[in-house]
N, CA, C and O atoms as a Maestro MAE file, in Angstrom:
{
 s_m_m2io_version
 :::
 2.0.0
}

f_m_ct {
 s_m_title
 :::
 protein
 m_atom[208] {
  # First column is atom index #
  i_m_mmod_type
  r_m_x_coord
  r_m_y_coord
  r_m_z_coord
  i_m_residue_number
  s_m_chain_name
  s_m_pdb_residue_name
  s_m_pdb_atom_name
  i_m_atomic_number
  :::
  1 25 95.663 -27.871 153.265 1 A "MET " " N  " 7
  2 3 96.935 -27.003 152.534 1 A "MET " " CA " 6
  3 2 98.449 -27.434 153.094 1 A "MET " " C  " 6
  4 15 98.717 -27.364 154.294 1 A "MET " " O  " 8
  5 25 99.558 -27.961 151.933 2 A "THR " " N  " 7
  6 3 100.843 -27.603 152.658 2 A "THR " " CA " 6
  7 2 101.829 -25.720 153.040 2 A "THR " " C  " 6
  8 15 101.867 -24.827 152.194 2 A "THR " " O  " 8
  9 25 102.237 -25.647 153.938 3 A "GLN " " N  " 7
  10 3 103.820 -24.684 153.225 3 A "GLN " " CA " 6
  11 2 104.652 -24.269 152.659 3 A "GLN " " C  " 6
  12 15 105.764 -24.704 152.957 3 A "GLN " " O  " 8
  13 25 104.601 -23.699 152.061 4 A "HIS " " N  " 7
  14 3 105.733 -23.973 150.645 4 A "HIS " " CA " 6
  15 2 107.165 -24.246 152.267 4 A "HIS " " C  " 6
  16 15 107.403 -23.944 153.437 4 A "HIS " " O  " 8
  17 25 107.775 -25.188 150.813 5 A "ASN " " N  " 7
  18 3 109.512 -25.223 151.882 5 A "ASN " " CA " 6
  19 2 110.357 -23.667 152.443 5 A "ASN " " C  " 6
  20 15 111.238 -24.028 153.224 5 A "ASN " " O  " 8
  21 25 110.367 -22.366 152.322 6 A "SER " " N  " 7
  22 3 110.801 -21.740 152.138 6 A "SER " " CA " 6
  23 2 110.141 -20.722 153.039 6 A "SER " " C  " 6
  24 15 110.730 -19.653 153.202 6 A "SER " " O  " 8
  25 25 108.865 -20.951 153.704 7 A "PHE " " N  " 7
  26 3 108.303 -21.023 155.081 7 A "PHE " " CA " 6
  27 2 108.613 -21.783 156.309 7 A "PHE " " C  " 6
  28 15 108.389 -21.218 157.380 7 A "PHE " " O  " 8
  29 25 109.038 -22.840 156.311 8 A "LYS " " N  " 7
  30 3 109.411 -23.547 156.789 8 A "LYS " " CA " 6
  31 2 110.523 -23.467 157.801 8 A "LYS " " C  " 6
  32 15 111.488 -23.068 157.148 8 A "LYS " " O  " 8
  33 25 110.822 -23.602 158.800 9 A "SER " " N  " 7
  34 3 111.923 -22.401 159.459 9 A "SER " " CA " 6
  35 2 112.650 -23.851 160.012 9 A "SER " " C  " 6
  36 15 111.890 -24.474 160.754 9 A "SER " " O  " 8
  37 25 114.204 -24.616 159.751 10 A "SER " " N  " 7
  38 3 114.538 -26.017 160.170 10 A "SER " " CA " 6
  39 2 115.449 -25.168 161.331 10 A "SER " " C  " 6
  40 15 115.519 -25.942 162.285 10 A "SER " " O  " 8
  41 25 116.270 -23.757 161.710 11 A "ALA " " N  " 7
  42 3 116.120 -23.821 162.782 11 A "ALA " " CA " 6
  43 2 115.905 -23.937 163.820 11 A "ALA " " C  " 6
  44 15 116.845 -23.918 164.615 11 A "ALA " " O  " 8
  45 25 114.714 -24.091 164.227 12 A "SER " " N  " 7
  46 3 113.624 -23.256 165.754 12 A "SER " " CA " 6
  47 2 113.253 -24.768 165.518 12 A "SER " " C  " 6
  48 15 113.094 -25.469 166.517 12 A "SER " " O  " 8
  49 25 113.118 -25.264 164.390 13 A "SER " " N  " 7
  50 3 112.606 -26.875 165.490 13 A "SER " " CA " 6
  51 2 114.260 -28.077 165.464 13 A "SER " " C  " 6
  52 15 114.425 -29.273 165.704 13 A "SER " " O  " 8
  53 25 114.897 -27.293 165.173 14 A "SER " " N  " 7
  54 3 115.903 -28.464 165.380 14 A "SER " " CA " 6
  55 2 116.794 -28.396 167.052 14 A "SER " " C  " 6
  56 15 117.555 -29.155 167.652 14 A "SER " " O  " 8
  57 25 116.277 -27.256 167.280 15 A "GLY " " N  " 7
  58 3 116.658 -27.109 168.737 15 A "GLY " " CA " 6
  59 2 117.504 -26.491 168.792 15 A "GLY " " C  " 6
  60 15 117.764 -26.231 169.967 15 A "GLY " " O  " 8
  61 25 118.961 -25.525 167.279 16 A "VAL " " N  " 7
  62 3 119.563 -25.050 167.633 16 A "VAL " " CA " 6
  63 2 119.662 -23.682 168.555 16 A "VAL " " C  " 6
  64 15 118.681 -22.940 168.563 16 A "VAL " " O  " 8
  65 25 120.883 -23.321 169.368 17 A "LYS " " N  " 7
  66 3 120.604 -22.602 170.157 17 A "LYS " " CA " 6
  67 2 121.302 -21.013 169.632 17 A "LYS " " C  " 6
  68 15 122.466 -20.823 169.277 17 A "LYS " " O  " 8
  69 25 120.176 -19.986 169.718 18 A "ARG " " N  " 7
  70 3 120.173 -18.488 168.945 18 A "ARG " " CA " 6
  71 2 121.242 -17.936 170.168 18 A "ARG " " C  " 6
  72 15 121.103 -18.164 171.370 18 A "ARG " " O  " 8
  73 25 122.305 -17.177 169.555 19 A "ASN " " N  " 7
  74 3 123.071 -16.088 169.960 19 A "ASN " " CA " 6
  75 2 122.525 -15.363 170.307 19 A "ASN " " C  " 6
  76 15 123.112 -14.859 171.264 19 A "ASN " " O  " 8
  77 25 121.239 -14.709 170.036 20 A "VAL " " N  " 7
  78 3 120.914 -13.284 170.354 20 A "VAL " " CA " 6
  79 2 119.704 -13.501 171.220 20 A "VAL " " C  " 6
  80 15 118.948 -14.451 171.014 20 A "VAL " " O  " 8
  81 25 119.467 -12.431 172.407 21 A "LEU " " N  " 7
  82 3 117.991 -13.011 173.442 21 A "LEU " " CA " 6
  83 2 117.506 -11.515 172.967 21 A "LEU " " C  " 6
  84 15 118.036 -10.428 172.739 21 A "LEU " " O  " 8
  85 25 116.092 -12.134 172.948 22 A "LYS " " N  " 7
  86 3 115.619 -11.126 173.336 22 A "LYS " " CA " 6
  87 2 115.317 -10.578 174.980 22 A "LYS " " C  " 6
  88 15 115.456 -11.103 176.085 22 A "LYS " " O  " 8
  89 25 114.679 -8.827 174.344 23 A "ARG " " N  " 7
  90 3 114.970 -7.783 175.634 23 A "ARG " " CA " 6
  91 2 114.272 -9.010 177.103 23 A "ARG " " C  " 6
  92 15 114.996 -8.764 178.068 23 A "ARG " " O  " 8
  93 25 113.448 -9.878 177.429 24 A "PHE " " N  " 7
  94 3 112.896 -9.822 178.086 24 A "PHE " " CA " 6
  95 2 113.586 -11.703 178.699 24 A "PHE " " C  " 6
  96 15 113.435 -12.275 179.779 24 A "PHE " " O  " 8
  97 25 114.274 -12.112 177.500 25 A "GLU " " N  " 7
  98 3 115.239 -13.360 178.200 25 A "GLU " " CA " 6
  99 2 116.053 -12.653 178.742 25 A "GLU " " C  " 6
  100 15 116.237 -12.779 179.953 25 A "GLU " " O  " 8
  101 25 116.958 -11.457 177.787 26 A "ARG " " N  " 7
  102 3 117.893 -10.624 178.184 26 A "ARG " " CA " 6
  103 2 117.606 -9.728 179.919 26 A "ARG " " C  " 6
  104 15 118.464 -9.098 180.537 26 A "ARG " " O  " 8
  105 25 116.583 -9.891 180.214 27 A "VAL " " N  " 7
  106 3 115.786 -8.721 181.599 27 A "VAL " " CA " 6
  107 2 116.620 -10.674 183.173 27 A "VAL " " C  " 6
  108 15 117.343 -10.811 184.160 27 A "VAL " " O  " 8
  109 25 115.596 -11.677 182.066 28 A "GLU " " N  " 7
  110 3 116.034 -12.611 183.799 28 A "GLU " " CA " 6
  111 2 116.789 -13.368 183.538 28 A "GLU " " C  " 6
  112 15 117.068 -14.181 184.420 28 A "GLU " " O  " 8
  113 25 117.575 -13.487 182.036 29 A "LEU " " N  " 7
  114 3 119.045 -13.801 182.417 29 A "LEU " " CA " 6
  115 2 119.670 -13.259 183.757 29 A "LEU " " C  " 6
  116 15 119.909 -13.889 184.788 29 A "LEU " " O  " 8
  117 25 119.887 -11.826 183.454 30 A "LEU " " N  " 7
  118 3 120.089 -10.665 184.345 30 A "LEU " " CA " 6
  119 2 119.513 -10.492 185.310 30 A "LEU " " C  " 6
  120 15 120.094 -9.698 186.049 30 A "LEU " " O  " 8
  121 25 118.136 -11.063 185.882 31 A "LYS " " N  " 7
  122 3 118.090 -11.196 187.721 31 A "LYS " " CA " 6
  123 2 118.053 -12.676 187.949 31 A "LYS " " C  " 6
  124 15 117.850 -12.910 189.141 31 A "LYS " " O  " 8
  125 25 118.186 -13.831 187.170 32 A "LYS " " N  " 7
  126 3 119.222 -14.918 187.826 32 A "LYS " " CA " 6
  127 2 120.629 -15.081 188.478 32 A "LYS " " C  " 6
  128 15 121.060 -15.577 189.519 32 A "LYS " " O  " 8
  129 25 121.381 -14.154 186.916 33 A "ARG " " N  " 7
  130 3 122.656 -13.894 187.657 33 A "ARG " " CA " 6
  131 2 122.820 -13.017 188.618 33 A "ARG " " C  " 6
  132 15 123.667 -13.128 189.505 33 A "ARG " " O  " 8
  133 25 121.906 -11.958 188.485 34 A "GLY " " N  " 7
  134 3 122.565 -10.956 190.388 34 A "GLY " " CA " 6
  135 2 122.949 -10.444 189.870 34 A "GLY " " C  " 6
  136 15 123.608 -9.764 190.656 34 A "GLY " " O  " 8
  137 25 123.319 -9.811 188.170 35 A "THR " " N  " 7
  138 3 124.415 -8.846 188.212 35 A "THR " " CA " 6
  139 2 123.956 -7.351 187.706 35 A "THR " " C  " 6
  140 15 124.765 -6.670 187.076 35 A "THR " " O  " 8
  141 25 122.924 -6.964 187.934 36 A "VAL " " N  " 7
  142 3 122.203 -5.560 187.887 36 A "VAL " " CA " 6
  143 2 121.979 -5.432 188.473 36 A "VAL " " C  " 6
  144 15 121.843 -6.332 189.302 36 A "VAL " " O  " 8
  145 25 121.614 -3.883 188.783 37 A "LYS " " N  " 7
  146 3 120.388 -3.604 190.102 37 A "LYS " " CA " 6
  147 2 118.962 -3.199 189.585 37 A "LYS " " C  " 6
  148 15 117.851 -3.423 190.064 37 A "LYS " " O  " 8
  149 25 119.547 -2.195 187.890 38 A "ASP " " N  " 7
  150 3 118.142 -1.400 188.173 38 A "ASP " " CA " 6
  151 2 118.345 -1.717 186.357 38 A "ASP " " C  " 6
  152 15 119.030 -1.661 185.335 38 A "ASP " " O  " 8
  153 25 116.397 -2.278 187.438 39 A "LEU " " N  " 7
  154 3 116.153 -2.745 185.625 39 A "LEU " " CA " 6
  155 2 115.832 -2.013 184.580 39 A "LEU " " C  " 6
  156 15 115.950 -2.202 183.369 39 A "LEU " " O  " 8
  157 25 115.046 -0.407 185.759 40 A "LYS " " N  " 7
  158 3 113.938 0.217 184.748 40 A "LYS " " CA " 6
  159 2 113.873 0.876 183.986 40 A "LYS " " C  " 6
  160 15 112.805 1.154 183.441 40 A "LYS " " O  " 8
  161 25 115.945 1.787 183.396 41 A "ARG " " N  " 7
  162 3 116.041 1.625 182.085 41 A "ARG " " CA " 6
  163 2 115.588 1.177 181.171 41 A "ARG " " C  " 6
  164 15 115.595 -0.052 181.101 41 A "ARG " " O  " 8
  165 25 115.212 1.672 180.473 42 A "VAL " " N  " 7
  166 3 114.828 1.121 178.568 42 A "VAL " " CA " 6
  167 2 115.621 0.503 178.016 42 A "VAL " " C  " 6
  168 15 115.354 -0.593 177.523 42 A "VAL " " O  " 8
  169 25 117.263 1.269 177.939 43 A "THR " " N  " 7
  170 3 117.843 0.744 177.305 43 A "THR " " CA " 6
  171 2 118.820 0.907 178.792 43 A "THR " " C  " 6
  172 15 118.594 1.203 179.965 43 A "THR " " O  " 8
  173 25 120.374 0.409 177.716 44 A "LYS " " N  " 7
  174 3 121.373 0.223 178.230 44 A "LYS " " CA " 6
  175 2 121.171 -0.724 178.659 44 A "LYS " " C  " 6
  176 15 120.379 -0.098 179.363 44 A "LYS " " O  " 8
  177 25 121.107 -1.375 178.873 45 A "LEU " " N  " 7
  178 3 121.501 -3.293 179.675 45 A "LEU " " CA " 6
  179 2 122.812 -3.710 179.518 45 A "LEU " " C  " 6
  180 15 122.963 -3.306 178.365 45 A "LEU " " O  " 8
  181 25 123.749 -4.154 179.773 46 A "PRO " " N  " 7
  182 3 124.269 -4.687 179.963 46 A "PRO " " CA " 6
  183 2 124.589 -5.760 179.301 46 A "PRO " " C  " 6
  184 15 124.141 -6.798 179.788 46 A "PRO " " O  " 8
  185 25 125.855 -5.968 177.383 47 A "LYS " " N  " 7
  186 3 125.856 -6.767 177.454 47 A "LYS " " CA " 6
  187 2 125.712 -8.539 177.950 47 A "LYS " " C  " 6
  188 15 126.220 -8.721 179.056 47 A "LYS " " O  " 8
  189 25 125.346 -9.322 177.557 48 A "THR " " N  " 7
  190 3 125.056 -10.779 178.032 48 A "THR " " CA " 6
  191 2 124.830 -11.621 176.586 48 A "THR " " C  " 6
  192 15 124.384 -11.368 175.467 48 A "THR " " O  " 8
  193 25 125.540 -13.029 177.452 49 A "LYS " " N  " 7
  194 3 125.707 -14.242 176.313 49 A "LYS " " CA " 6
  195 2 124.788 -15.185 177.055 49 A "LYS " " C  " 6
  196 15 124.356 -15.149 178.207 49 A "LYS " " O  " 8
  197 25 124.647 -15.889 176.239 50 A "PRO " " N  " 7
  198 3 123.081 -17.249 176.412 50 A "PRO " " CA " 6
  199 2 123.898 -18.289 177.202 50 A "PRO " " C  " 6
  200 15 125.085 -18.545 176.996 50 A "PRO " " O  " 8
  201 25 123.274 -18.735 177.936 51 A "ASP " " N  " 7
  202 3 124.063 -19.444 179.051 51 A "ASP " " CA " 6
  203 2 123.880 -20.863 177.982 51 A "ASP " " C  " 6
  204 15 122.997 -20.941 177.128 51 A "ASP " " O  " 8
  205 25 124.773 -21.781 178.213 52 A "ALA " " N  " 7
  206 3 125.153 -22.749 176.874 52 A "ALA " " CA " 6
  207 2 125.035 -23.814 177.362 52 A "ALA " " C  " 6
  208 15 125.234 -24.827 176.690 52 A "ALA " " O  " 8
  :::
 }
 m_bond[207] {
  # First column is bond index #
  i_m_from
  i_m_to
  i_m_order
  :::
  1 1 2 1
  2 2 3 1
  3 3 4 2
  4 3 5 1
  5 5 6 1
  6 6 7 1
  7 7 8 2
  8 7 9 1
  9 9 10 1
  10 10 11 1
  11 11 12 2
  12 11 13 1
  13 13 14 1
  14 14 15 1
  15 15 16 2
  16 15 17 1
  17 17 18 1
  18 18 19 1
  19 19 20 2
  20 19 21 1
  21 21 22 1
  22 22 23 1
  23 23 24 2
  24 23 25 1
  25 25 26 1
  26 26 27 1
  27 27 28 2
  28 27 29 1
  29 29 30 1
  30 30 31 1
  31 31 32 2
  32 31 33 1
  33 33 34 1
  34 34 35 1
  35 35 36 2
  36 35 37 1
  37 37 38 1
  38 38 39 1
  39 39 40 2
  40 39 41 1
  41 41 42 1
  42 42 43 1
  43 43 44 2
  44 43 45 1
  45 45 46 1
  46 46 47 1
  47 47 48 2
  48 47 49 1
  49 49 50 1
  50 50 51 1
  51 51 52 2
  52 51 53 1
  53 53 54 1
  54 54 55 1
  55 55 56 2
  56 55 57 1
  57 57 58 1
  58 58 59 1
  59 59 60 2
  60 59 61 1
  61 61 62 1
  62 62 63 1
  63 63 64 2
  64 63 65 1
  65 65 66 1
  66 66 67 1
  67 67 68 2
  68 67 69 1
  69 69 70 1
  70 70 71 1
  71 71 72 2
  72 71 73 1
  73 73 74 1
  74 74 75 1
  75 75 76 2
  76 75 77 1
  77 77 78 1
  78 78 79 1
  79 79 80 2
  80 79 81 1
  81 81 82 1
  82 82 83 1
  83 83 84 2
  84 83 85 1
  85 85 86 1
  86 86 87 1
  87 87 88 2
  88 87 89 1
  89 89 90 1
  90 90 91 1
  91 91 92 2
  92 91 93 1
  93 93 94 1
  94 94 95 1
  95 95 96 2
  96 95 97 1
  97 97 98 1
  98 98 99 1
  99 99 100 2
  100 99 101 1
  101 101 102 1
  102 102 103 1
  103 103 104 2
  104 103 105 1
  105 105 106 1
  106 106 107 1
  107 107 108 2
  108 107 109 1
  109 109 110 1
  110 110 111 1
  111 111 112 2
  112 111 113 1
  113 113 114 1
  114 114 115 1
  115 115 116 2
  116 115 117 1
  117 117 118 1
  118 118 119 1
  119 119 120 2
  120 119 121 1
  121 121 122 1
  122 122 123 1
  123 123 124 2
  124 123 125 1
  125 125 126 1
  126 126 127 1
  127 127 128 2
  128 127 129 1
  129 129 130 1
  130 130 131 1
  131 131 132 2
  132 131 133 1
  133 133 134 1
  134 134 135 1
  135 135 136 2
  136 135 137 1
  137 137 138 1
  138 138 139 1
  139 139 140 2
  140 139 141 1
  141 141 142 1
  142 142 143 1
  143 143 144 2
  144 143 145 1
  145 145 146 1
  146 146 147 1
  147 147 148 2
  148 147 149 1
  149 149 150 1
  150 150 151 1
  151 151 152 2
  152 151 153 1
  153 153 154 1
  154 154 155 1
  155 155 156 2
  156 155 157 1
  157 157 158 1
  158 158 159 1
  159 159 160 2
  160 159 161 1
  161 161 162 1
  162 162 163 1
  163 163 164 2
  164 163 165 1
  165 165 166 1
  166 166 167 1
  167 167 168 2
  168 167 169 1
  169 169 170 1
  170 170 171 1
  171 171 172 2
  172 171 173 1
  173 173 174 1
  174 174 175 1
  175 175 176 2
  176 175 177 1
  177 177 178 1
  178 178 179 1
  179 179 180 2
  180 179 181 1
  181 181 182 1
  182 182 183 1
  183 183 184 2
  184 183 185 1
  185 185 186 1
  186 186 187 1
  187 187 188 2
  188 187 189 1
  189 189 190 1
  190 190 191 1
  191 191 192 2
  192 191 193 1
  193 193 194 1
  194 194 195 1
  195 195 196 2
  196 195 197 1
  197 197 198 1
  198 198 199 1
  199 199 200 2
  200 199 201 1
  201 201 202 1
  202 202 203 1
  203 203 204 2
  204 203 205 1
  205 205 206 1
  206 206 207 1
  207 207 208 2
  :::
 }
}
């Protein structure tokens, strides 16, 4: 059985860069950049832009 065309995601398969990061991606990016000290807080993570 095949999928209906409306369920197929062309953005994820074509490699388009997302502009919104998930929390774990933001934490990894902040650790890599070394810009944050306290990551134990649940809220108030600084805004980050993904690497281009």
